[in-house]
Residue, then its C-alpha position, 0 to 999 in steps of 0.5 A: x500500500x502506498x501511504x498518503x497520510x496518517x490514517x493510511x499508515x495506521x491501517x497498514x500498521x494494523x494489517x502488518x503488525x509491526x514496523x521499523x520506525x525510520x525507513x528500512x535500513x536493516x532490510x526487514x520491513x517498514x510501513x514507511x520504507x524511506x527515511x527523512x534523507x531519502x526520496x520516497x519510492x512512490x508518489x506521496x505527499x508524505x515527508x519527514x519533519x515538516x510538522x504536518x500532522x497528516x503527512x509527517x511520519x515524525x508526528x505520527x509516532x506520537x499520534x498513535x500514542x495519543x489517539x490510538x490504544x492498539x499500537x506501541x512505539x519505542x526503541x524496540x528493533x535494532x536499538x532503534x524506533x519501531x511500532x508493534x500492534x496489540x495483536x503482535x505484542x504478546x509474541x514479542x513478549x514471549x520471544x524476549x521476556x517470557x514470564x521473567x521479571x527484571x529482578x531475576x534478570x538483574x540477579x543473573x547479570x542480564x540487566x545493568x545496574x543503571x537499568x534496575x535503578x531506573x526501573x525501580x522508579x517506575x515501580x513507584x511512579x506509573x508514568x514519568x517524563x524523561x526530564x523528571x526521570x533523570x531528576x529522580x534517578x539523580x543522573x549526573x553528567x558523567x552518567x548520561x551515556x549509561x542512562x541513555x544505554x539503560x533506557x534503550x535496554x529497558x525498551x528493547x527488553x520490553x520493560x518500559x515503553x513510550x506512552x506520550x509526551x508532556x510539556x516542561x513547566x517552570x516552578x511558576x507554571x510557565x511552559x518552556x522548551x520542547x515537550x518531554x517524552x513520557x515513559x511507563x512500564x509495558x504492564x501499565x501501557x497494555x494491561x495484564x491481558x496482553x501478558x496473560x496471552x504472552x504466557x500461553x505462547x512459547x518462545x519458539x512459537x513466538x519466534x516462528x510466528x514472527x519469522x513467518x510474518x516477516x517473510x510474508x512482508x519481505x521474502x528477501x529478508x535475511x535470517x541473521x537480520x530476522x534473528x536480531x530483529x526478534x531478539 
């Protein structure tokens, strides 16, 4: 389908189930197959970073979070942005997390201390804007790189996800600067039903199901890339 606007994008995403967020440099699949620096491969008014709500894919990433209830957007593929629909999220949960909890992975050395430090804050706060999260975590200038890596790790492992944006406000109640991305746990975002569905799917079944869907979307996808995409 040649995407012409936001609704086209949303409907196509529901049909495909998942998509890379900014073009398709890894050769898996993207509803919008071109990035901001590339020419569209078909006639379309869609252009990156124009600020137009109907035709700018950069705007769409927040529109799905603000207006829809069946699409998640976060850094979930190749440490980069991507979309996963409600229908397919249990498969990715089964493939990446299963029934494990973060504390178990931390004790086994599979989650960094910084990731645990951040995640502990989400156990006390349902939603946290990025700038407030940094304040609560006491992130120093020297820790910024570790913090950034941990945020990606938590998104890739499906422990947290983006859930909107919030304008920064001074102590006097004045708005300032760019809006801050808001994060929450995936449990808060989806509710327990999605996790109950994931528990009924084995990791092997999940990987097989996602692989089959990828080949339907892109028969030329390379297996080594698929394995990295899923895991």
